[in-house]
C-alpha positions as CSV (number, residue, x, y, z in Angstrom):
1,M,94.8,95.9,169.1
2,T,93.2,93.1,171.1
3,D,95.2,90.7,173.2
4,R,94.4,87.8,170.8
5,A,95.7,89.9,167.8
6,V,98.9,90.8,169.7
7,H,99.5,87.1,170.6
8,R,99.0,86.1,166.9
9,R,101.3,88.9,165.8
10,R,104.0,87.9,168.3
11,R,103.8,84.2,167.2
12,A,104.0,85.3,163.6
13,L,107.2,87.3,164.3
14,F,108.7,84.2,165.9
15,L,107.9,82.2,162.8
16,L,109.3,84.9,160.5
17,F,112.6,84.8,162.5
18,F,112.6,81.0,162.6
19,L,112.4,80.9,158.8
20,P,115.7,82.7,158.0
21,G,117.5,80.7,160.7
22,I,116.6,77.5,158.9
23,A,117.6,78.9,155.5
24,M,120.9,80.3,156.8
25,S,122.0,77.1,158.6
26,S,121.0,75.0,155.6
27,W,123.4,77.0,153.5
28,V,126.1,77.1,156.1
29,T,126.2,73.3,156.7
30,R,126.6,72.7,153.0
31,T,129.4,75.2,152.5
32,P,132.1,72.5,152.4
33,D,130.2,70.6,149.8
34,V,129.4,73.7,147.7
35,R,133.1,74.7,147.9
36,D,134.2,71.3,146.7
37,Q,131.6,71.2,143.9
38,L,132.7,74.6,142.7
39,G,136.4,73.7,143.2
40,L,137.3,76.9,145.0
41,S,140.0,78.0,147.4
42,T,139.2,79.8,150.7
43,G,140.0,83.2,149.1
44,Q,137.8,82.3,146.1
45,M,135.0,81.3,148.5
46,G,135.4,84.7,150.0
47,L,134.7,86.2,146.6
48,V,131.6,84.1,146.3
49,L,130.4,85.3,149.7
50,F,130.9,88.9,148.5
51,G,127.5,88.4,146.8
52,L,126.1,88.1,150.3
53,S,127.8,91.3,151.3
54,L,126.6,93.2,148.3
55,G,123.0,92.1,148.7
56,S,123.1,92.8,152.4
57,M,124.3,96.3,151.9
58,I,121.5,96.9,149.4
59,G,118.9,95.6,151.8
60,I,120.3,97.3,154.8
61,L,120.6,100.7,153.1
62,C,117.0,100.5,151.8
63,S,115.4,99.0,154.9
64,G,115.0,102.1,157.1
65,R,113.6,104.2,154.2
66,F,111.2,101.5,153.1
67,V,109.9,100.8,156.6
68,S,109.4,104.6,157.2
69,R,107.5,104.9,153.9
70,F,105.6,101.6,153.6
71,G,105.6,100.1,157.1
72,T,107.1,96.8,158.3
73,R,104.7,94.3,156.7
74,P,105.5,94.8,153.0
75,V,109.2,95.0,153.8
76,I,109.1,91.8,155.8
77,A,107.2,90.1,152.9
78,L,109.6,91.2,150.3
79,G,112.7,90.4,152.4
80,T,111.5,86.9,153.2
81,A,110.6,86.2,149.6
82,L,114.1,87.2,148.6
83,I,115.6,84.8,151.2
84,I,113.5,82.0,149.7
85,A,114.5,82.9,146.1
86,G,118.1,83.2,147.1
87,T,118.0,79.7,148.6
88,V,116.7,78.3,145.4
89,V,119.3,80.1,143.2
90,I,122.1,78.9,145.5
91,G,120.9,75.3,145.0
92,V,120.8,75.7,141.2
93,G,124.2,77.3,141.2
94,S,125.7,74.3,143.2
95,A,124.1,71.9,140.7
96,V,125.3,73.5,137.5
97,P,128.0,74.2,139.0
98,S,128.4,78.0,138.8
99,A,130.2,80.2,141.3
100,A,128.6,83.2,139.7
101,L,125.1,81.8,140.2
102,V,125.8,80.8,143.8
103,S,127.1,84.4,144.4
104,A,123.9,85.8,142.8
105,G,121.8,83.6,145.0
106,L,123.7,84.8,148.1
107,C,123.1,88.4,146.9
108,L,119.4,87.8,146.9
109,F,119.6,86.0,150.2
110,G,121.6,88.9,151.8
111,A,119.2,91.6,150.4
112,G,116.3,89.7,152.1
113,M,118.2,89.3,155.4
114,G,119.4,92.8,155.5
115,G,116.1,94.4,154.7
116,G,113.5,92.0,156.1
117,E,115.0,91.3,159.5
118,V,115.5,95.0,160.2
119,A,111.8,95.4,159.7
120,I,111.0,92.4,161.9
121,N,113.1,93.9,164.7
122,V,111.2,97.2,164.4
123,D,107.9,95.3,164.6
124,G,109.2,93.3,167.5
125,A,110.2,96.4,169.4
126,D,106.7,97.8,168.8
127,V,105.2,94.6,170.3
128,E,107.5,95.2,173.3
129,R,106.1,98.7,173.6
130,I,102.5,97.5,173.4
131,T,102.8,94.6,175.9
132,G,105.5,95.9,178.2
133,T,107.3,92.6,178.1
134,T,110.6,91.4,176.6
135,V,110.2,90.0,173.1
136,L,113.4,90.6,171.2
137,P,115.6,87.9,173.0
138,T,113.0,85.3,172.4
139,L,112.5,86.6,168.8
140,H,116.2,86.1,168.1
141,G,116.1,82.8,170.0
142,C,113.7,81.6,167.4
143,F,116.3,82.5,164.7
144,S,118.8,80.4,166.6
145,L,116.3,77.6,167.1
146,G,115.8,77.6,163.3
147,T,119.6,77.4,162.9
148,V,119.7,74.3,165.2
149,I,116.9,72.5,163.3
150,G,118.2,73.6,159.9
151,G,121.7,72.7,160.9
152,A,120.7,69.2,162.1
153,A,118.9,68.6,158.9
154,G,121.9,69.9,156.9
155,M,124.2,67.6,158.9
156,A,122.0,64.6,158.1
157,A,121.8,65.6,154.4
158,T,125.6,65.9,154.3
159,A,126.1,62.5,156.0
160,A,123.5,60.9,153.6
161,A,125.2,62.6,150.6
162,V,121.9,64.3,149.5
163,P,122.6,66.7,146.7
164,V,122.8,70.3,147.8
165,H,120.2,71.5,145.2
166,W,117.5,69.0,146.4
167,H,118.2,69.9,150.0
168,L,117.8,73.6,149.4
169,T,114.7,73.1,147.3
170,V,113.0,71.4,150.2
171,V,114.0,74.2,152.5
172,A,112.6,76.8,150.1
173,L,109.2,75.0,150.0
174,V,109.0,74.8,153.8
175,A,109.9,78.5,154.1
176,T,107.3,79.5,151.6
177,G,104.6,77.8,153.6
178,I,105.8,79.5,156.8
179,L,105.7,82.9,155.1
180,V,102.2,82.6,153.7
181,H,100.9,81.4,157.1
182,A,102.7,84.0,159.3
183,L,102.3,87.2,157.2
184,R,98.6,87.3,157.7
185,A,99.0,88.2,161.4
186,V,101.4,91.1,160.9
187,P,99.4,94.4,160.8
188,A,100.0,97.1,158.3
189,G,101.3,100.6,159.1
190,T,103.8,99.8,161.8
191,G,107.0,101.9,161.6
192,I,105.6,104.4,159.0
193,S,107.3,107.7,159.7
194,A,105.1,110.5,161.2
195,A,106.7,112.9,158.7
196,L,105.2,110.9,155.8
197,S,101.7,110.7,157.3
198,M,101.4,114.4,158.1
199,P,100.0,116.7,155.4
200,G,101.8,119.8,154.2
201,P,105.5,120.7,153.6
202,G,108.2,120.8,156.2
203,P,110.8,118.4,157.6
204,G,108.4,116.7,160.1
205,P,109.4,115.1,163.4
206,A,111.0,111.9,162.0
207,R,113.2,113.8,159.6
208,R,114.4,116.1,162.3
209,S,115.2,113.2,164.5
210,K,117.6,111.5,162.1
211,P,120.7,113.7,162.7
212,Q,120.0,113.6,166.4
213,V,120.0,109.8,166.4
214,W,123.4,109.8,164.7
215,K,124.8,112.3,167.2
216,D,123.7,110.3,170.2
217,R,126.9,109.0,171.7
218,K,125.3,106.4,173.9
219,L,123.4,105.0,171.0
220,L,126.6,104.8,168.9
221,L,128.2,102.8,171.8
222,I,125.2,100.5,171.8
223,G,125.8,100.1,168.1
224,A,129.4,99.2,168.7
225,I,128.3,96.4,171.0
226,V,126.0,95.1,168.4
227,L,128.7,95.3,165.8
228,A,131.1,93.2,167.9
229,M,128.6,90.6,168.9
230,A,126.9,90.3,165.5
231,L,130.3,89.8,163.9
232,A,130.9,86.9,166.3
233,E,127.6,85.3,165.3
234,G,128.0,86.0,161.6
235,A,131.6,84.7,161.5
236,A,130.4,81.3,162.9
237,N,127.4,81.2,160.6
238,D,129.6,81.7,157.5
239,W,132.8,80.0,158.5
240,L,132.5,77.6,161.4
241,P,132.1,74.3,159.5
242,L,135.0,75.2,157.2
243,L,137.0,76.4,160.2
244,M,136.6,73.1,161.9
245,V,137.3,71.1,158.7
246,D,140.3,73.2,157.5
247,G,141.6,74.5,160.8
248,H,141.1,71.4,163.0
249,G,141.1,68.5,160.6
250,L,137.5,67.3,161.1
251,D,135.4,65.8,158.4
252,A,132.5,67.7,156.8
253,A,129.7,65.9,158.8
254,T,131.5,66.5,162.1
255,G,132.2,70.1,161.2
256,S,128.4,70.5,160.7
257,L,127.8,68.9,164.0
258,V,130.0,71.5,165.7
259,Y,128.0,74.2,164.0
260,V,124.8,72.7,165.4
261,G,126.4,72.8,168.8
262,F,127.1,76.5,168.3
263,A,123.5,77.1,167.2
264,A,122.2,75.1,170.2
265,A,124.3,77.3,172.6
266,M,122.9,80.4,170.9
267,T,119.4,79.1,171.3
268,L,119.9,78.3,175.0
269,G,121.4,81.7,175.7
270,R,118.6,83.6,174.0
271,F,115.7,81.6,175.5
272,S,117.2,82.0,179.0
273,G,118.1,85.6,178.5
274,S,115.1,87.1,180.1
275,F,115.9,85.4,183.4
276,F,119.4,86.7,183.5
277,L,118.4,90.2,182.3
278,G,115.9,90.4,185.1
279,R,118.3,89.3,187.7
280,F,121.5,91.1,186.7
281,G,120.6,93.8,184.2
282,R,121.7,94.5,180.7
283,A,125.2,95.8,181.3
284,A,126.2,92.7,183.4
285,V,124.7,90.3,180.8
286,V,126.5,92.0,177.9
287,R,129.8,92.0,179.8
288,A,129.4,88.3,180.8
289,S,128.4,87.4,177.2
290,A,131.5,89.2,175.8
291,V,133.8,87.4,178.2
292,S,132.3,84.0,177.3
293,G,132.5,84.7,173.6
294,A,136.1,85.9,173.8
295,A,137.1,82.8,175.9
296,G,135.5,80.5,173.3
297,L,137.2,82.2,170.4
298,L,140.5,82.2,172.2
299,L,140.4,78.4,172.6
300,V,139.1,77.8,169.0
301,I,141.9,79.9,167.6
302,F,144.9,78.8,169.7
303,S,144.1,75.3,170.8
304,D,145.5,72.5,168.6
305,N,143.2,70.0,170.3
306,A,140.1,69.5,168.1
307,G,138.0,68.3,171.1
308,V,138.9,71.4,173.1
309,A,138.2,73.6,170.1
310,A,134.8,72.0,169.5
311,T,133.8,72.4,173.2
312,A,135.0,76.0,173.2
313,V,132.5,76.7,170.4
314,L,129.7,76.3,173.0
315,F,131.2,79.2,174.9
316,W,131.5,81.2,171.7
317,G,127.8,80.5,171.0
318,L,126.6,81.4,174.5
319,G,128.7,84.6,174.4
320,A,127.3,85.7,171.0
321,S,123.7,84.9,171.9
322,L,122.4,88.0,173.7
323,G,124.5,90.9,172.6
324,F,122.4,91.7,169.5
325,P,118.9,91.5,171.0
326,V,119.9,93.2,174.3
327,A,121.4,96.1,172.4
328,L,118.3,96.4,170.2
329,S,116.1,96.8,173.2
330,A,118.5,99.2,174.8
331,A,118.4,101.3,171.6
332,G,114.6,101.4,171.7
333,D,114.8,102.6,175.3
334,S,117.5,105.1,174.8
335,G,115.4,108.1,173.6
336,P,112.5,109.2,171.5
337,D,111.8,108.0,167.9
338,Q,112.1,104.3,168.6
339,T,111.8,103.3,165.0
340,A,114.9,105.4,164.0
341,R,116.9,104.2,167.0
342,V,116.1,100.5,166.5
343,S,116.7,100.8,162.8
344,L,120.1,102.4,163.2
345,V,121.4,99.8,165.6
346,A,119.8,96.9,163.6
347,I,121.5,98.2,160.5
348,I,124.9,98.3,162.3
349,G,124.3,94.8,163.5
350,Y,123.4,93.4,160.1
351,V,126.3,95.1,158.4
352,A,128.6,93.2,160.9
353,F,126.5,90.0,160.7
354,L,126.3,89.8,156.9
355,V,129.0,92.0,155.5
356,G,131.9,91.4,157.9
357,P,132.3,87.6,157.7
358,P,133.0,87.5,153.9
359,A,136.0,89.8,154.5
360,L,137.4,87.1,156.8
361,G,137.7,84.8,153.8
362,F,140.4,87.1,152.4
363,L,142.3,87.0,155.7
364,G,141.8,83.3,155.8
365,D,143.3,82.9,152.4
366,H,146.5,84.6,153.5
367,Y,146.8,83.5,157.1
368,G,144.4,80.6,157.6
369,L,140.9,80.7,159.0
370,R,142.0,80.2,162.6
371,S,144.3,83.3,162.4
372,A,141.6,85.3,160.6
373,M,139.3,84.8,163.7
374,V,141.7,86.9,165.7
375,A,140.0,90.0,164.2
376,V,136.6,88.7,165.6
377,L,138.3,88.1,169.0
378,V,139.5,91.7,169.2
379,F,136.0,93.1,168.5
380,V,134.3,90.8,171.0
381,A,136.9,91.7,173.7
382,S,136.3,95.4,173.1
383,A,132.6,94.8,173.9
384,I,133.6,94.0,177.5
385,L,134.9,97.5,177.9
386,I,131.8,99.3,176.6
387,A,129.1,97.0,178.0
388,R,127.9,99.7,180.4
389,A,126.3,101.5,177.5
390,A,123.6,98.8,177.3
391,D,122.2,100.0,180.6
392,T,119.9,102.8,179.3
393,H,118.1,103.1,182.7
394,D,120.9,105.1,184.3
395,R,119.5,108.5,183.3
396,T,117.5,110.5,180.7
397,T,117.9,113.9,179.3
398,D,115.6,115.4,182.0
399,G,117.4,113.5,184.8
400,T,114.7,111.0,185.6
401,R,115.0,107.3,185.6
402,D,114.6,105.9,182.1
403,G,112.0,103.5,183.2
404,T,109.9,106.4,184.4
405,A,110.6,108.4,181.3
406,A,109.4,105.5,179.2
407,A,106.0,105.6,180.8
408,V,105.4,109.4,180.6
409,D,107.7,110.9,178.0
410,T,106.5,110.1,174.5
411,P,104.2,107.5,172.9
412,Q,107.1,106.2,170.9
413,R,109.0,105.1,174.0
414,R,108.4,101.5,175.2
415,Q,106.7,101.0,178.5
416,P,109.0,99.5,181.1
417,S,109.2,95.8,181.1
418,T,108.1,93.5,183.9
419,D,110.9,91.1,183.5
420,S,113.4,92.8,185.8
421,A,113.5,93.6,189.5
422,E,112.8,97.2,188.8
423,H,110.3,96.5,186.0
424,Q,112.9,97.5,183.4
425,Q,113.1,95.9,180.0
426,G,115.9,93.6,179.0
427,D,116.8,93.3,175.5
428,R,118.4,89.7,171.2
429,S,120.4,87.3,169.1
């Protein structure tokens, strides 16, 4: 692959992550309006969000198998198309109004997010391997940038009382144009399992690697980090505007503004991530991120001052920004069969990101949204204790430095990155 083709491919991946960020934040900023139009309680809203969980699980459970069989390109295309379709259906459901239709739209949206973004992460990890540079933090940064822009547009639409269905229709049209433009630069065949491309019977290398991946203790610890930090991000994406409206007495437009601040903090953290990863290493960055996220959550939950809580959201956003992408890069560097490792950790992350937050609605219905966020705080605080697992350069199975092993061990391992002092790769988002 030529340098020009790699550059176009990387830019396309940035756009394909930017797109769901816009779609997600457009939905999130309108959740107070949608809830009011549907006339739902917090617990009933949690039931509507169960559609997102159901679709996410379907997409997540199918993604690894589909990528191994068909490659990343068709999975990305299908997943993104489902996000666009889900956005349209959510808009129609809000106009009818119909809670069942909104839930169905969220199901399509979740299936697209769960399946498509796992494939994009696998493709991004492959670009890291080819170029020897850090891509995933910036990739996830583009998602956060999309949430900032989509959130700002959603806040403006809320303030101007633009109907939800017209707002989401415009978002779907913009997203369709981005998909058609970007998909042409994504090559076919990335991520297809070696076992499926080899003739003859037998388990093949990829099939033998699957149980080994699940038995890798360090990889599972990396997955636990992703679970905690993705839950922190997902909880804000699903509940932050309502949390500020119901928990701190802000109006809907100001609640959306606070969410935009969260998204901006996420974007800043992800785009500056390479500098801090190169200077301090993965483990230190993950630990500092978890501390920042826990501190922000603590103040949002327990402070009765709306101004303090709104400011603390910035620390929450900074803390949640790097855990996901850093852990994905660490997973790819942790051993052979990069596709299986990145897929496993990405699946764990998207389960937390898309499936976990709706469960908070049931807690919120009984104890209030602020109290429900204590569960998120516990998970984020636990990431402080296991942050060391993100440092995959400590050792390898043959006792060599991981950066050396990456260069000589197997073609599936990424080459060491040039963004750190020891040419080690930092992680996302």
